[in-house]
N, C-alpha and C positions, 0 to 999 in steps of 0.2 A: 302574622305568619311570615316566616323567613322565606326568602327565595334563594336560588342557587348562587346569586351574586353575593350573598352573605356568608357563603361557605369558602373555606380554603381547601381546594380539591386537588391541587398539584401533588402527584405521587400517592394519592389516596385511592382506596378501592371504593368506588361509589356505586351503590345499588340503585338502579333506576327502575321504578315500577311504572312501566308504560302500558298502554292499551293497544296491543297489536292484534286484536281479535278481528281478523279480516276474513271475508268470505273466500272459500276455496272450492275449486272444481278439480277434485283429485289433488294434485300438487300445484295447480295453477291458481294464482291469486287473481280474483276477478275484480277487486276494487282495493287499491293500495292506499286509500285516503288516510287511514289511521296510521300507517307506517310513515307516510310523508309528514303527518302532523307531529310525530315523535322525533323526527330528525333534528330540528333546531336545538332542542335541549341536549340531545346526545352529542351533537357536533360541538356545542359550546363547551361541554365537559371535556371532550377530546382535545380541543384547542387549549384548554387550561391545564392539560397534562394529567388528567385523571385516568385511572384504570376503570373503565366503565363496564359494569355488569348489568345488562338489561334483562328484565323478566316480565312476563305477561302470561295471561291465559289465552286460550283459543277454544271456542266452542264449549260444549258441556260434557267432557269425558267423566266417567264415573269414579274418579279418585284413583285411577290406575292408568298405566300407559296404554295409549290407543293410537296406532299409527295414523289414523284418519285425522287426528288433531295435532300432529306434530308441528312444531314451529320451524322445522328445517327450511321450508320454502321461504318463510319470513326472514330467516337469517340471510339467505341469499339476496333477497330484495333489499333488505336494510343495508347490506354491504354495497350494493349497486348505488343506492341513494347517497350513502356517506362517501363513496369513492374510496373505500378501504375494506380490507378483509374483516369480516366479523366472525370470530371463532364461535363454534356452536357446541354447547355442552349437551350430551345426550341424556342427561338427567338434571334434576333441580338441586339436590343437596348431597348427592352421593359422591363417589370417587371421581366420576367423570367431571362433575361441576368443580370440585376442588382442584383437580389437575389443570383444568382450563383457566380458572381464576389465578392459580399460582403462577401460570405461565404468562400472564399479562404484563406487558411493559407500560410505561406511562404513555397515554394517548391511545392505547389499544381498547378494543370493544369485544365483549363476549355476550352471547345471548343464551340464556338457560332454556332448557326444554320446558314445555307447558307446565305452569305451576299447578294446574288442576289435575295433573297426573299423580299428585300426592293428596290423599284424602284430608290431610290437615289444613290445606288451603281454604276449603269451603266449610269445614266442620262447624257445627253449631256448639260443639263442646269447647269451652274456653281453654281447657288444659291441652287438648289435642291441637287446637289451632296455635296456641302459644308454643308448644313444643316444636312445631314446624317453623314458626317465626324465629325461634332460638337458632335453629340450624341454618336458616337463611342469614341471620345476623352474623353468624360466624364467618361468612364469606366476605364481609364488607366492613368498612370503617364509617361510612356515611350513607344516608338514605335520601333519595330524591323521589318524591311522589309526583308522577306526571301522567298517570293513567286516568284522565278525567272520566272516561266511560265506565270506570269501576269504582269510583269513590262513594257510590251509594251502597256498596257491598261491605259487610263486616267480615272481610276475609283476612287471612293471616298476613299476606303481603301488602295489604292495603291499610289495615287497622292496627294489627298487633306489632308488626315489624318497626314502624316509626318510633314506637315507645322504647325500642331496644337500641336505637342508634341516634346520633345527632342527625337532625332531619330538616328538610326544606321543601318547598313547592318548586316544581319545574316551571319553565316558561309557559308551557301549554296550559297547565292548571291556572297559573296566574292570569293568563289571557282570558280563559273561560270565565273566571270569577269577575274580571273587569266587565265583561259583556253582561253577565247575569245581573250584576248590580245595576246596569243601565236599564234592565227590564223590570227591576223591582223597587228601585229607590228613586232616583231623580229621573223619572221617565218623561220623555218628550211626547207631547200629545198632538193629535189623536193617536191612541195606542190601539192597534188592531192585532188580534190573535187569530191565527188560522190553525185549526186542529183537525186532523184526519186519523187514518189508521183503522184497524179492525174493531177493537173492543172499546165501547164507551166506558166500561168499568176501569180501564187503564187510565182514563183521562178525567174522571169525575173529580178527583182530588185537586188537580191543577185548575180545572174549570171553576171549582168552588173558590179557590184562592184568587184566581184572576178576575172573578166577578167584583172583587174589591179594588181592582187596579185598571182593568182594560176598559176601553170605550166601546169596542165592538168585538164580538167573537163570531167567527165563521166556522161552520162545521161541515166536514166532508168525510169521504171514506166510508167503510162499513159501519162505523159508529153512527153515521147520520140516520140510518134506518130505524134505530131505536128512538131517536128524537122524532122522526116522522110518525112512527107508530104511536108515540106518546101524544101527538097532535091529532090522532084519529085517522091517519091515512092507511090505506091498504098498501102493504109493502111486498106482497107476493112471497117468494122464497128467499128474499134478501136476508142478510145477516141480522139477527135480532137477539138482544139480551133482554128478554121479557122481564126478568127480575129487577132490572135497572130502571124500568119505566117510572115508578114512583119518584125515584131520585131525580130523574131527568125532568119530570114535571115540576118538581120543587125548584130546580135550578132555573128553569124557564120563568117561573113566577118570580124568583129572586132577581133575575136579570131585569124583568119588567119594572119591579119596584125600584131598583137602583138606577134605572135609566140606561142600562147597558144594552146596546143593540145586539140582538142575537139573530144571526143570519143562517138560514137553512136552505138546502137546495130547492129550486123551483122545478127542475127537471133532471132526469137521470138517464143514463144509458143502461138498457136492460138486455138480457140474453137468457135463453132457456137453462143454461148450465154454466158452471165456472169454466173459464177458458183453459186450454192446455198450455201451460207455461213453458214446456219443453219444445214442442213442435211449433208453437206460435200459430197454429192453424186458425184461419179466420173464424171469428165467433159470431159474425153477422149481427152486431148489436143494433138497436134502434133507440132513438130518444123519445121519451114520453114524459108528460107532466107528472109531478109527484102525486097528483090526484087520480092518475090513470095507470098506475103500475099493475100489470096483469097478475092474476093470482098464481099463474104458473111460471112467472119470470122472476129473475133476481137483478137488483140494481148493482152495477159493477163500476160505475164512474159517475161523476157529475155530468150533466148535459150541457149543450152549447149555451143555453140561456143563463144557466148558473155560472158558467165560466165568465160570461160578460158581467154578470151581477157582482161576482166576487172581485173581478179586476177593478170594477168601479168603486168598490168599498175599500180598496187599497190605495187608490190614486192620491188621496189627500192625507194619508197617514204620515205621521212623523216617526213612528216606531212600529215595526211589524215583527212578530214572532210567529214562526211556522213550524209545526211539528206534525208529521203524519201525512201520507199521500192521500189524494182525493179519490183514488180508485186503484184498480189492479194495474199499476203502471208498468209492471213487468211484461205485460202483453200490449202490443201496439194498438189494438182496438180500444183499449181502456186507459191509455196514457195521456190523452189530451187534457183531462181535468188537472192532473198534477202538473203537466207542462204549462198550462195556462196560469196557474198560481205562481210557479217559478218565474215565468216571463213577467208577470205583474210585479214581482219583487225586484226583478232586474231593472224594470223601467221606473220603479218608484224612487223618489228622492229621499225616502225614509231611511232610517237606520234599520237594516233588515238582518234578521237572525234566523238561520235555518237550524232547527233544533235537533240535529243529529239523527241517528237511526236510519230508518227507511227514507226520510226526507233528504238526508245528505247523500244517500246512495242514489236516489232518484235524480238529484241534480247532476251527478256525474254520469249516470247511465243515459240520461236524456240529452247529454252533450252541452250543458251550460258551463260557462266559464266561472269557476269558483270565485274568482276575484271580483265578479259582478255583484256579489252579495257582501253585506257588511261583515258577517261572520257566519261560518259554518261550524257548528259544534261537533265535537267528537263523541259526545255522550247523550244519547236520546233520553234514556231512563234517568240518568243523573241530572240532566237539565230540568226534566219535569219535576223530579222530587225537590230540587232546589226552589223552583218556582212555586211548588206546593207549600213551601215554608218548612220542610222537614230538615232535620239535622243530618248531614251526610257523614257517615263514620270516617271515611277516608279524608275528608276535610278537617273534621274535628281532631283527627290524629296528627295533623300537620300544624295545628296551632301551637304556639310557643308555650 
């Protein structure tokens, strides 16, 4: 796979597929981590004299313009981080985009409007997707894939466009791949994996693959309650994917056969109802053993004993991969479990990887120094699918 160092970019129009899919509150960016992660590649191209055309998706618009998902606020923030004006095209492949691109001088940067405002970007029809890729390709001379958070999608700008232009991987994708290889190939042991989040169905594939590689797997978040139910515990009104119980039981048995330590919560914080994440009103949680979850309560975070247990399981690790919060970290009453795992990673001498998505957001929201971790991924879903052993379309498209 070529990198941007293999391209001659001076004076060329370089299309950079970034992942600028940041959370917005109106027009206010609440977490600019993905924009900051995209800056080094863009800045390198600027310094080399390229005419840089940046493109990304944001949210899930329905294939047509929707002002709620405009990238205009992102253009402003990207310009602040680059220390230079970023021109903004109000469309993706129309007259506005062409005029903005035609006006670029060497070292200039433009950002196109949300790629998903065009139905061709996400179409499952190869011809429709290809037609959109053709129009994008007409804007540029070279392609740089740097949106790691989107490489697991077979979308026009990720999969089809690289086939139409000389292409290379950006520095962000190159860095992500280096880290992922450290988690799958020459792994330093003990290798501990911490998995959280809401749905166990989202993580079963990666758990199955990691049973062949990890030494211990720690489970938290909403998905933990399906595991606890599979062990015969009463889980009250906690999140449950009942149809996944047979698969969970099979995985627990496989872990035991392979000698992989599977660690589940020993206590949880419960409350009568899901907390109000807007007002952050006190939810009055209480800690109970997993054997004593009341029938009318739901578990919303790991408890204090589990926090200690999980921290102790990470102290001797040489490699740690963490994906998914331990509870409803957005509410202060249920943030301590996620905070405890993050703190354990900070204090660990291991090579620590935060696997993107909500985990990366939690690290920033809870006030941790990102530099205290070995690596914070920009792509939760992409990281998981790579660890699951799947072929990622956006990476396959960048191969020579």
